[in-house]
N, C-alpha and C positions, 0 to 999 in steps of 0.2 A: 422476563419479558418486559419490554419498555412500554409503558402505558401511554396511549395517545388519546387526546380528546376527540370528540366527534368532528369538531371544527379545526382539527390540527392542520397546520399549513404544510403543503407539499412544495418543496423547492425544486427548481428546474435543474437539469443536468449541468455539472460544472467539472471540467477536467481536474481542477485542483482540490475540489471539496466533496464531490460525490463519493459515496461509500463504496460503490462497485464500478468496475470497468468491465465491459463486455467486448470480446473479440469475436466477430461474426465472420464465418467462412462461407462465402457464397460461390455457387457455380457461375462462372463468367460467361454469359450468353454470347458475347462477341468473340470469345476465344475458347472454343470447346476443349474441355479437359483442364482448363486453368482455373485457379481459385482466386477470388477477389476478397480481400480482407477489409472489413469496416470496424471501426472502434466506436462504441456507444458508452455513455455514462448514465448512471442511475438518477432517477427522481428519488428524493428522500424526504421524510418528514424533518422539519427544522429541529424538533426535539431529539431526533436520532443523531443528527450531525453534532448536536451540542454535547453528546455523550463522549465524543472522541476529540483528540487534539485536532486543530485546524490542519487541513492539507497544506503541503508545501507549494509555493508558487513555482512557476515553470523554471525560473533561473536557479533557485535553490535546489529544486528536485534534480536538475541536471548535474549540478555540482556535487550533490550528495551521492548520486549514483556513481559519479566518477571516483569519489573517495572510497566508496564501498568496493568498487572494482579493484582498486589498489590493495585494499585490505584483504581481499579474497585470496590472495596468494599465501596468507598466513591464517590457518584455520581458526586458532583460538582467538586471534585478534578480530577476525571477521565475525565470528559467532558472538562476540561481545558488542562490537560497534554497531552491528545491523539493527539492534533493538533500541539504540539511543535515538533521541529526537533532536534534530538540529534546529537551531534558531540563529539567524544571521543578523548581526548588527554592524553595519559598515563592512569592514574586512575581518571582523572577529566572528568566530563560530562558537556558539555555546552549545554544548552537548548535554541534554537533559537525560538523567538516568531514571528508568522505570524503578518503582519501589518494589522490586522482586528479590527475595532472598537468593534465588539461584543466580541472578546476575551479579549481586554483590559478592558471591562466592567466587566468581570468575576473575575479579579484579587482581588478587595477588598472583594468580597464574599468569595473566597477561603482562602484568608489571614485571615479574621476574624473568619471563621468557623473552620479551621484546623491549621492555622499557617504554616510556611514553614518547621518547624521541622519534621512534619510527612513525607513530601516528601523526606527530607534529610535522614531520618531514612530508608525509603524504598530504597533510592539510595545506602546507605551503605550496606544494606543486599544484594544488587545486585553486590557488589564489587567495587563501586565507592567511592573514598575517599572524593570527594566534588562535589557539583552541583552548577552551576551558570546560571543565565538567561542572554541571549544576544539578541540584536535587530539588524536588518539590515535596511538600508535606504529604503524609499518608492520607489526609482528608481531602486533598486536591482532587476534584472529580474527573479531570481530563488528564489522566496519568500518561506520561510519555510511553510510547510503545503499545498503547491500547488501540486496537483497531477491530473492525468487524470479524476478521479471520480468527481472532483469539476468543470469540464467544460463539454462540449459536447464531450464525449469520442468516439462517433461514427465517428468523423472526422479523427481519427488516422489510419495510415496504418496497424498497428498490429491487430486492432480490425476488420477492413474490410477484410484484407487478410485471416484471419482465417475463416471467413464465406464464402469466395470464394474458399477455399481449396477443391479441387475435392474429395480428400480422405475423408475428414470430411463430406462433403455433402452427398456422396454416403453411408458412414457408418451410418449416421443418417437415411437416407432413407431406408436402409436395416434392421434397427433395431439392428444391432450389437453394435452401439454406442447409448446408451440410452439418454444421455444428456451431454451438456457441460456447466459448470458454469464458468463465466468470472468475474475475480476480478481485482481491482486496485492493481498492484504489488508494488506501491510506497506508499501505505497507510497501516499502520501497526496495525490498530485496527478494530473493528467489523463493521464499516461502509464501508468496502472495497468491498462488493459484488456489481456487476454492472448489470449483465444480465444472463439469461439462454437460451440455445438453446435446444429445443427438449423435455423439461419436466417442472416440477414444480419448483418454486423458492426454493433454499435451505436455510438452516440457514447459517449465516455468520461464517467464520472460519479464 
């Protein structure tokens, strides 16, 4: 559990830095039978956001998702790359490796099966002149790949606040709001779905 002081600061929603993303499915009163989707982001304590790597800005997020989409055609490569943390400096992309033994064990397999030329070629097609792997020390507190979905996400203010929101609770009860899908906003691949309120579990997006 992350300890918070009584006067802890709550930060406003931010598409790039909020811990959670919410997809709200509403009945559209102007078009009976149609669903209207809204996207909300979480309020979070500053101390909670400090636990995780900074969220990616809009441009890098788009480029990173494009690179992951290319890697998706190759299972082992995708399963390795999706956990890396990108950092862009001009046209160079640094890929930070989480300090996980299971990820280190994947490197020989990926290298032998694909070589790194394939990943470099995909990077070039996404506009990066070069790619390089970087590591951080084990003591570094904001490890690459760390995000709310890899821990008990129910402990965080943003997740709990949303479920206590009177407007959301009453809208679900009335049926105007069909469901809320909750995603890890700091995870940029298909494992980011966390939970649903009010309906069936969706496909990841």
